[in-house]
VOKELUM-224320 format. One record per residue: residue number from 1; x, y, z of N, C-alpha, C, O, CB in turn. Coordinates in steps of 0.2 Angstrom, whole numbers, plus 5000, padded with zeros to 4 digits. Glycine has a CB too. Layout:
BEGIN
NUM,X,Y,Z,X,Y,Z,X,Y,Z,X,Y,Z,X,Y,Z
...
This chain:
BEGIN
1,5004,4994,5000,5000,5000,5000,5004,5006,5000,5009,5007,5004,4995,5000,5006
2,5003,5011,4995,5007,5017,4995,5004,5022,5000,4998,5023,5000,5007,5020,4988
3,5008,5025,5004,5006,5029,5009,5007,5036,5008,5013,5038,5006,5008,5027,5016
4,5003,5041,5010,5004,5048,5010,5006,5050,5017,5002,5048,5022,4998,5052,5007
5,5011,5054,5017,5014,5056,5024,5014,5064,5024,5016,5067,5019,5020,5053,5026
6,5012,5067,5029,5012,5074,5030,5017,5077,5033,5019,5075,5039,5005,5076,5033
7,5020,5082,5030,5024,5087,5034,5020,5091,5039,5014,5092,5038,5029,5091,5029
8,5024,5093,5044,5020,5098,5049,5019,5104,5045,5022,5106,5040,5025,5100,5055
9,5013,5107,5046,5011,5113,5042,5010,5119,5046,5008,5118,5052,5005,5111,5038
10,5012,5125,5043,5011,5131,5047,5004,5134,5046,5000,5131,5042,5016,5136,5044
11,5002,5138,5051,4996,5141,5050,4995,5144,5044,4999,5147,5041,4995,5147,5056
12,4989,5144,5041,4987,5147,5034,4989,5142,5029,4989,5144,5023,4991,5153,5033
13,4990,5136,5030,4992,5131,5025,4986,5130,5020,4980,5130,5023,4994,5124,5028
14,4988,5128,5014,4982,5127,5009,4983,5121,5006,4989,5118,5006,4982,5133,5004
15,4978,5118,5004,4978,5111,5001,4979,5112,4993,4976,5117,4990,4972,5107,5002
16,4982,5107,4990,4983,5107,4983,4977,5106,4979,4973,5101,4981,4988,5102,4981
17,4975,5111,4975,4969,5110,4971,4963,5109,4974,4958,5106,4972,4970,5104,4966
18,4963,5111,4981,4956,5111,4984,4955,5104,4987,4950,5102,4990,4951,5113,4980
19,4960,5099,4987,4959,5093,4989,4959,5092,4997,4962,5097,5000,4965,5088,4987
20,4956,5087,5000,4956,5086,5007,4963,5084,5009,4965,5079,5008,4951,5081,5009
21,4967,5088,5013,4973,5087,5015,4974,5080,5020,4979,5077,5020,4977,5092,5019
22,4968,5079,5023,4968,5073,5028,4968,5067,5024,4970,5062,5026,4963,5074,5032
23,4966,5067,5017,4965,5061,5014,4970,5060,5008,4971,5055,5005,4958,5061,5011
24,4974,5066,5006,4978,5065,5001,4985,5066,5002,4990,5065,4998,4976,5070,4995
25,4987,5069,5008,4994,5071,5009,4997,5076,5005,5003,5077,5003,4998,5065,5007
26,4993,5081,5003,4995,5087,4999,4994,5094,5003,4993,5099,5000,4991,5087,4993
27,4995,5094,5009,4994,5100,5013,5000,5104,5012,5006,5102,5012,4993,5098,5021
28,4999,5110,5010,5005,5115,5009,5004,5121,5013,4998,5124,5014,5005,5116,5001
29,5010,5124,5014,5009,5131,5017,5014,5136,5013,5020,5134,5012,5012,5131,5025
30,5011,5141,5011,5014,5146,5007,5018,5151,5012,5016,5152,5018,5009,5150,5003
31,5023,5154,5009,5027,5158,5013,5024,5165,5015,5018,5166,5012,5034,5160,5010
32,5027,5169,5019,5024,5175,5021,5025,5180,5016,5022,5186,5017,5027,5177,5028
33,5030,5180,5012,5032,5185,5007,5027,5186,5002,5022,5182,5001,5039,5183,5004
34,5027,5192,4999,5023,5194,4994,5026,5197,4988,5032,5198,4988,5018,5200,4997
35,5023,5197,4982,5026,5199,4976,5031,5194,4973,5033,5196,4967,5030,5205,4978
36,5031,5188,4975,5035,5183,4972,5030,5178,4968,5024,5177,4970,5039,5179,4977
37,5032,5174,4963,5028,5169,4960,5028,5163,4964,5033,5161,4968,5031,5168,4953
38,5023,5159,4963,5022,5153,4966,5022,5147,4961,5018,5147,4956,5016,5152,4971
39,5027,5143,4961,5027,5137,4956,5026,5131,4959,5028,5129,4965,5035,5137,4953
40,5022,5127,4956,5019,5120,4958,5023,5115,4954,5023,5115,4947,5012,5119,4957
41,5026,5110,4957,5030,5105,4954,5031,5099,4959,5031,5100,4965,5036,5107,4950
42,5033,5093,4956,5034,5088,4960,5042,5085,4959,5044,5085,4953,5030,5082,4959
43,5045,5084,4964,5052,5080,4964,5051,5073,4965,5047,5070,4969,5057,5083,4969
44,5053,5069,4960,5053,5062,4961,5059,5059,4965,5065,5061,4963,5053,5058,4953
45,5058,5055,4970,5064,5053,4974,5064,5045,4974,5059,5042,4974,5063,5056,4981
46,5070,5043,4975,5071,5036,4975,5069,5033,4982,5069,5036,4987,5079,5034,4974
47,5067,5026,4982,5065,5023,4988,5071,5021,4992,5077,5020,4989,5060,5018,4987
48,5070,5019,4998,5064,5020,5002,5063,5027,5004,5068,5030,5006,5064,5015,5008
49,5057,5029,5005,5055,5035,5008,5052,5034,5015,5047,5031,5015,5050,5039,5003
50,5055,5036,5020,5054,5034,5027,5051,5040,5031,5052,5046,5028,5060,5031,5030
51,5049,5039,5037,5047,5044,5041,5053,5049,5043,5052,5055,5044,5043,5041,5047
52,5058,5046,5043,5064,5050,5045,5066,5055,5040,5068,5061,5041,5071,5045,5046
53,5065,5053,5033,5066,5058,5028,5061,5063,5028,5062,5069,5027,5065,5054,5021
54,5054,5062,5030,5049,5067,5030,5051,5072,5036,5050,5078,5035,5042,5064,5031
55,5053,5069,5042,5055,5073,5047,5060,5078,5046,5061,5084,5048,5056,5069,5054
56,5066,5075,5043,5071,5079,5041,5070,5084,5036,5072,5090,5037,5077,5074,5038
57,5065,5083,5031,5063,5088,5026,5060,5093,5030,5060,5099,5028,5059,5085,5021
58,5055,5091,5034,5051,5096,5038,5056,5101,5042,5055,5107,5042,5047,5093,5043
59,5061,5098,5045,5066,5102,5049,5070,5107,5044,5071,5113,5046,5071,5098,5052
60,5072,5105,5038,5075,5109,5033,5071,5115,5031,5073,5120,5031,5078,5105,5027
61,5065,5113,5029,5060,5118,5027,5059,5123,5032,5058,5129,5031,5054,5115,5024
62,5057,5121,5038,5056,5125,5044,5061,5130,5045,5060,5136,5047,5054,5121,5050
63,5068,5128,5045,5073,5132,5046,5075,5137,5041,5078,5142,5042,5079,5128,5047
64,5071,5136,5035,5073,5141,5029,5067,5145,5028,5066,5150,5031,5074,5137,5023
65,5062,5143,5023,5057,5148,5021,5050,5145,5024,5045,5149,5023,5056,5148,5014
66,5050,5140,5027,5043,5137,5030,5041,5131,5026,5044,5130,5020,5038,5143,5030
67,5036,5128,5028,5034,5122,5025,5030,5123,5019,5025,5127,5019,5029,5117,5030
68,5033,5121,5013,5029,5122,5007,5029,5116,5002,5029,5116,4996,5033,5128,5003
69,5029,5110,5006,5029,5104,5002,5025,5098,5006,5024,5099,5012,5036,5101,5001
70,5024,5093,5002,5021,5087,5005,5024,5081,5002,5027,5081,4996,5013,5087,5004
71,5025,5075,5006,5028,5069,5003,5023,5064,5003,5019,5062,5007,5034,5068,5008
72,5024,5060,4997,5020,5054,4996,5025,5049,4994,5028,5049,4989,5014,5055,4991
73,5025,5043,4997,5030,5038,4995,5030,5032,5000,5026,5031,5005,5037,5041,4995
74,5034,5027,4998,5035,5021,5002,5042,5018,5000,5046,5021,4998,5029,5016,5000
75,5043,5011,5001,5049,5008,5000,5051,5008,4992,5057,5008,4991,5049,5001,5002
76,5046,5010,4988,5048,5010,4981,5050,5017,4978,5053,5017,4973,5042,5007,4977
77,5049,5022,4982,5051,5029,4980,5044,5033,4981,5039,5031,4984,5053,5029,4973
78,5045,5039,4979,5039,5043,4979,5040,5050,4976,5044,5051,4972,5037,5044,4986
79,5036,5055,4979,5036,5062,4976,5036,5066,4982,5033,5065,4987,5030,5063,4971
80,5040,5072,4981,5039,5078,4986,5036,5083,4981,5039,5086,4976,5046,5080,4988
81,5030,5085,4984,5026,5090,4980,5026,5097,4983,5025,5098,4988,5018,5088,4980
82,5029,5101,4979,5030,5108,4981,5026,5113,4978,5023,5113,4972,5038,5110,4979
83,5025,5119,4982,5022,5125,4979,5026,5130,4982,5025,5133,4987,5014,5126,4982
84,5031,5132,4978,5037,5136,4981,5037,5143,4978,5036,5144,4972,5044,5133,4979
85,5038,5148,4982,5039,5155,4980,5046,5156,4978,5051,5154,4981,5037,5160,4986
86,5047,5160,4972,5053,5161,4970,5053,5167,4964,5047,5168,4962,5057,5155,4967
87,5058,5170,4962,5058,5174,4957,5057,5171,4950,5054,5174,4946,5065,5178,4957
88,5059,5165,4949,5058,5162,4943,5058,5154,4944,5059,5152,4950,5063,5163,4937
89,5056,5150,4939,5054,5143,4940,5061,5139,4941,5061,5135,4945,5051,5140,4934
90,5066,5141,4938,5073,5138,4939,5075,5138,4946,5077,5133,4949,5078,5140,4934
91,5075,5144,4949,5076,5145,4956,5072,5141,4961,5075,5138,4965,5076,5153,4958
92,5066,5141,4959,5061,5137,4963,5063,5130,4964,5063,5127,4969,5054,5138,4961
93,5064,5127,4958,5065,5120,4957,5072,5118,4960,5073,5113,4964,5065,5117,4950
94,5077,5122,4958,5084,5120,4961,5084,5121,4968,5087,5116,4972,5089,5125,4958
95,5081,5126,4971,5081,5126,4979,5077,5121,4982,5079,5118,4987,5078,5133,4981
96,5072,5118,4979,5068,5113,4981,5073,5106,4981,5072,5102,4986,5062,5112,4977
97,5076,5105,4976,5081,5099,4975,5086,5100,4981,5087,5095,4984,5084,5099,4968
98,5089,5106,4982,5094,5106,4987,5091,5105,4994,5094,5102,4998,5097,5113,4987
99,5085,5107,4995,5082,5106,5002,5080,5098,5003,5082,5095,5008,5075,5109,5002
100,5078,5095,4997,5076,5088,4998,5083,5084,4999,5083,5079,5003,5073,5085,4991
101,5088,5086,4995,5094,5082,4996,5098,5083,5003,5101,5079,5006,5099,5084,4991
102,5096,5089,5006,5099,5091,5013,5095,5086,5018,5098,5085,5023,5097,5098,5014
103,5089,5084,5016,5085,5079,5020,5087,5072,5019,5084,5067,5021,5078,5080,5019
104,5093,5071,5015,5095,5064,5013,5091,5060,5008,5091,5054,5008,5096,5060,5019
105,5087,5064,5005,5083,5061,4999,5087,5061,4993,5091,5065,4992,5076,5064,4998
106,5086,5056,4989,5089,5055,4982,5084,5057,4977,5080,5054,4975,5092,5048,4981
107,5085,5063,4974,5081,5066,4969,5083,5063,4962,5088,5064,4960,5081,5074,4969
108,5078,5060,4959,5079,5057,4952,5076,5060,4947,5078,5059,4941,5077,5049,4953
109,5071,5065,4948,5068,5068,4942,5064,5073,4945,5063,5074,4951,5064,5063,4938
110,5061,5077,4940,5056,5083,4942,5051,5083,4937,5052,5082,4931,5060,5090,4942
111,5045,5084,4940,5039,5084,4935,5034,5090,4936,5034,5092,4942,5034,5077,4937
112,5031,5092,4931,5027,5098,4931,5021,5096,4935,5019,5090,4936,5025,5101,4924
113,5017,5101,4937,5011,5100,4940,5005,5096,4936,5004,5098,4930,5008,5107,4943
114,5003,5091,4938,4997,5087,4935,4991,5088,4939,4991,5087,4945,4999,5080,4934
115,4985,5089,4935,4979,5091,4938,4973,5086,4935,4974,5084,4930,4978,5098,4937
116,4968,5086,4940,4962,5082,4938,4957,5087,4935,4959,5093,4935,4959,5079,4944
117,4952,5084,4932,4947,5089,4929,4944,5094,4934,4943,5100,4933,4941,5084,4927
118,4943,5091,4941,4941,5096,4946,4945,5101,4947,4943,5107,4948,4939,5092,4952
119,4952,5100,4947,4957,5105,4949,4957,5110,4943,4959,5116,4944,4964,5101,4950
120,4957,5107,4937,4957,5112,4931,4951,5117,4932,4952,5123,4931,4956,5108,4924
121,4945,5114,4934,4939,5119,4934,4940,5124,4940,4939,5130,4939,4933,5114,4936
122,4943,5122,4945,4945,5127,4951,4949,5132,4949,4948,5138,4950,4947,5123,4957
123,4955,5130,4945,4960,5135,4944,4958,5139,4938,4960,5145,4938,4966,5131,4942
124,4954,5137,4933,4952,5141,4927,4945,5145,4929,4943,5149,4925,4950,5136,4921
125,4943,5144,4935,4937,5147,4937,4931,5146,4933,4927,5150,4931,4938,5155,4938
126,4930,5139,4932,4924,5137,4928,4921,5131,4931,4924,5129,4936,4926,5135,4920
127,4916,5128,4929,4913,5122,4932,4916,5116,4929,4919,5116,4924,4905,5122,4930
128,4916,5110,4933,4919,5104,4931,4915,5101,4925,4918,5098,4920,4918,5099,4936
129,4909,5103,4924,4905,5101,4918,4908,5104,4912,4909,5101,4907,4898,5102,4919
130,4910,5110,4912,4913,5114,4907,4919,5110,4904,4921,5110,4899,4914,5121,4908
131,4923,5109,4909,4930,5105,4908,4929,5099,4904,4932,5097,4900,4934,5104,4914
132,4924,5095,4907,4922,5088,4904,4920,5089,4896,4922,5085,4892,4917,5085,4908
133,4916,5095,4895,4914,5096,4888,4920,5098,4884,4921,5096,4878,4909,5102,4888
134,4925,5101,4887,4931,5103,4883,4935,5097,4881,4938,5096,4876,4935,5108,4887
135,4935,5092,4886,4939,5086,4886,4936,5082,4880,4940,5079,4876,4939,5082,4892
136,4930,5081,4880,4927,5077,4875,4926,5081,4868,4925,5078,4863,4920,5075,4877
137,4927,5087,4868,4927,5091,4862,4920,5093,4860,4918,5096,4855,4929,5087,4856
138,4915,5092,4865,4908,5094,4864,4907,5102,4864,4903,5105,4861,4903,5091,4869
139,4912,5105,4867,4912,5113,4867,4919,5115,4867,4924,5111,4868,4909,5115,4874
140,4920,5121,4865,4927,5124,4864,4929,5122,4857,4926,5119,4853,4931,5121,4869
141,4935,5124,4855,4938,5123,4849,4941,5116,4847,4943,5115,4842,4944,5128,4848
142,4941,5112,4852,4943,5105,4851,4951,5105,4853,4954,5110,4854,4942,5103,4844
143,4954,5099,4852,4961,5099,4853,4963,5099,4861,4969,5101,4862,4964,5104,4849
144,4959,5098,4865,4961,5098,4872,4967,5093,4874,4967,5088,4871,4955,5096,4877
145,4971,5095,4878,4977,5091,4879,4976,5084,4881,4971,5083,4885,4982,5094,4884
146,4979,5079,4879,4978,5072,4881,4981,5071,4888,4985,5075,4890,4982,5067,4876
147,4978,5067,4892,4980,5066,4899,4987,5063,4899,4990,5059,4895,4976,5060,4902
148,4991,5066,4904,4998,5063,4905,4997,5056,4909,5002,5052,4908,5002,5068,4909
149,4992,5055,4913,4991,5049,4917,4984,5047,4916,4980,5051,4918,4993,5050,4924
150,4983,5042,4913,4976,5039,4912,4974,5035,4918,4977,5030,4920,4975,5035,4905
151,4968,5037,4922,4966,5033,4927,4959,5032,4927,4955,5037,4925,4968,5036,4934
152,4956,5027,4929,4949,5025,4929,4945,5030,4933,4940,5032,4932,4947,5018,4931
153,4948,5032,4939,4945,5036,4944,4946,5044,4942,4943,5048,4945,4947,5035,4951
154,4949,5045,4937,4950,5052,4935,4957,5053,4932,4962,5053,4936,4949,5057,4941
155,4958,5055,4926,4965,5056,4923,4968,5062,4925,4964,5067,4928,4964,5056,4915
156,4974,5063,4924,4978,5069,4926,4981,5072,4920,4983,5069,4915,4984,5067,4931
157,4981,5078,4920,4983,5082,4914,4989,5087,4916,4989,5089,4922,4977,5087,4911
158,4993,5089,4911,4998,5094,4912,4995,5101,4913,4991,5103,4908,5003,5094,4906
159,4996,5104,4918,4993,5110,4919,4996,5116,4914,4992,5120,4912,4994,5113,4927
160,5002,5115,4913,5005,5119,4908,5002,5119,4901,5000,5124,4898,5013,5118,4907
161,5001,5112,4899,4997,5111,4892,4990,5114,4893,4988,5117,4888,4997,5104,4891
162,4987,5113,4898,4980,5115,4899,4980,5123,4899,4975,5126,4895,4976,5112,4905
163,4984,5126,4902,4985,5133,4902,4986,5136,4895,4983,5141,4893,4990,5135,4907
164,4990,5133,4891,4992,5135,4885,4985,5134,4880,4984,5139,4876,4997,5131,4881
165,4982,5129,4881,4975,5128,4878,4970,5133,4879,4967,5136,4875,4973,5121,4879
166,4970,5135,4886,4965,5140,4888,4966,5146,4885,4962,5150,4883,4965,5140,4896
167,4973,5148,4885,4975,5154,4882,4973,5155,4875,4971,5160,4872,4982,5156,4883
168,4975,5149,4871,4973,5149,4864,4966,5150,4862,4963,5153,4858,4976,5143,4861
169,4962,5146,4867,4955,5146,4866,4951,5152,4869,4945,5153,4868,4952,5139,4869
170,4955,5156,4873,4952,5162,4876,4946,5159,4881,4941,5162,4881,4949,5167,4871
171,4947,5154,4885,4943,5151,4889,4946,5151,4896,4951,5150,4897,4940,5144,4887
172,4942,5153,4901,4944,5152,4908,4950,5157,4910,4951,5162,4906,4946,5145,4910
173,4953,5156,4915,4959,5160,4917,4965,5156,4916,4965,5150,4916,4959,5161,4925
174,4970,5159,4914,4976,5156,4911,4982,5157,4916,4983,5162,4919,4978,5160,4905
175,4986,5152,4917,4991,5152,4922,4998,5152,4918,5000,5147,4916,4991,5146,4927
176,5001,5158,4917,5007,5158,4913,5013,5155,4916,5018,5153,4913,5008,5165,4911
177,5013,5155,4923,5018,5153,4927,5019,5145,4926,5024,5142,4926,5017,5154,4934
178,5013,5142,4924,5013,5134,4923,5018,5133,4917,5021,5128,4917,5006,5132,4922
179,5017,5137,4912,5021,5135,4906,5028,5136,4907,5033,5132,4905,5019,5140,4900
180,5030,5142,4911,5037,5143,4913,5040,5137,4917,5045,5134,4916,5038,5149,4917
181,5036,5134,4922,5038,5129,4926,5039,5122,4922,5043,5119,4923,5032,5128,4932
182,5034,5121,4917,5035,5115,4913,5042,5115,4909,5045,5110,4909,5029,5115,4908
183,5044,5121,4906,5050,5122,4903,5056,5121,4908,5061,5117,4906,5051,5129,4900
184,5055,5123,4914,5061,5122,4919,5061,5115,4921,5067,5112,4922,5060,5127,4925
185,5055,5112,4922,5055,5105,4924,5059,5100,4918,5063,5096,4920,5048,5102,4924
186,5058,5102,4912,5061,5098,4907,5068,5099,4907,5072,5094,4906,5058,5100,4900
187,5071,5105,4908,5078,5106,4907,5081,5103,4914,5086,5100,4913,5079,5114,4907
188,5078,5104,4919,5082,5102,4925,5081,5094,4926,5085,5091,4929,5078,5105,4932
189,5076,5092,4923,5075,5084,4923,5080,5081,4919,5083,5076,4921,5068,5082,4921
190,5082,5084,4913,5087,5082,4909,5094,5083,4913,5098,5078,4912,5088,5086,4902
191,5095,5088,4916,5101,5089,4920,5102,5084,4925,5108,5081,4926,5101,5096,4923
192,5097,5082,4929,5097,5077,4934,5099,5070,4930,5103,5066,4933,5090,5076,4937
193,5096,5069,4924,5098,5063,4921,5106,5063,4919,5109,5057,4920,5094,5062,4914
194,5108,5068,4917,5115,5069,4915,5120,5068,4922,5125,5064,4921,5117,5076,4912
195,5117,5071,4927,5121,5070,4933,5122,5063,4935,5127,5061,4937,5118,5075,4939
196,5116,5060,4935,5116,5052,4937,5121,5048,4932,5125,5044,4935,5109,5050,4937
197,5120,5050,4926,5125,5046,4921,5132,5048,4922,5136,5043,4921,5123,5048,4914
198,5134,5054,4924,5141,5056,4925,5144,5052,4930,5150,5050,4930,5141,5063,4926
199,5140,5050,4935,5143,5046,4941,5145,5039,4939,5149,5036,4942,5138,5046,4947
200,5142,5037,4934,5143,5030,4931,5149,5030,4926,5151,5024,4925,5137,5027,4929
201,5151,5035,4924,5156,5035,4918,5163,5035,4922,5164,5037,4927,5155,5042,4914
202,5168,5033,4918,5175,5033,4920,5177,5041,4921,5174,5045,4917,5179,5030,4915
203,5181,5042,4925,5183,5049,4927,5185,5053,4921,5184,5059,4920,5188,5049,4932
204,5189,5049,4916,5192,5053,4910,5186,5055,4905,5188,5059,4901,5197,5048,4907
205,5180,5051,4906,5175,5053,4901,5170,5059,4903,5167,5061,4899,5171,5047,4899
206,5170,5060,4909,5166,5065,4912,5167,5072,4909,5162,5075,4907,5166,5065,4920
207,5173,5074,4908,5173,5081,4905,5171,5081,4898,5168,5087,4896,5181,5083,4905
208,5170,5076,4894,5168,5076,4887,5160,5077,4888,5158,5081,4883,5169,5069,4884
209,5157,5074,4892,5150,5075,4893,5148,5083,4895,5144,5086,4893,5146,5070,4898
210,5153,5085,4900,5152,5091,4903,5152,5097,4898,5149,5102,4898,5157,5092,4909
211,5157,5095,4893,5158,5100,4888,5151,5102,4884,5150,5107,4881,5163,5098,4883
212,5147,5097,4883,5141,5098,4880,5136,5103,4883,5132,5106,4880,5137,5091,4878
213,5136,5103,4889,5132,5107,4893,5135,5114,4896,5132,5117,4900,5128,5103,4899
214,5141,5115,4894,5145,5121,4897,5142,5127,4894,5145,5132,4895,5152,5120,4896
């Protein structure tokens, strides 16, 4: 059974996408600062993910900017789900990776925010029925993004792709930060793959790979 575990949360914490934090493990607390962007993304971490990791991450975050993440995982691995304030998406994701690794987690990848139909409706300020019509093509211009994760109980969509579609279709509210976060996720995810691969290469070959990204 895959378990969701909660970090301690500060007063004023908010749940991701309006979900029940007691049932989903997605309780988040935004920082006190104002005027900064908030970026939503997930870090993929290797297993096992233990209570010690969660406690350590809570300590790291509390000592810095405050709790802005939730952890879901088990012996196979899991995700650390962030809603981080920063000047730009790259700063947000890199700082989150550094925090997770300070908590002795092994970060293997980074993924953009994925949302359900209900979460799309809430963020776009429309009804869930409207979103379902867009998905089926019964309303709107058609071409709604395909799900990133297909699930019988509710598929998950890339919020960056949905935001781009909303902007093109002139429907609902648009999240331009999501597109920025998606680009940063792709770039930093590739960098993590390179970092992992470099560790497996002979020492003399590592500078050759490093030259490609310099």
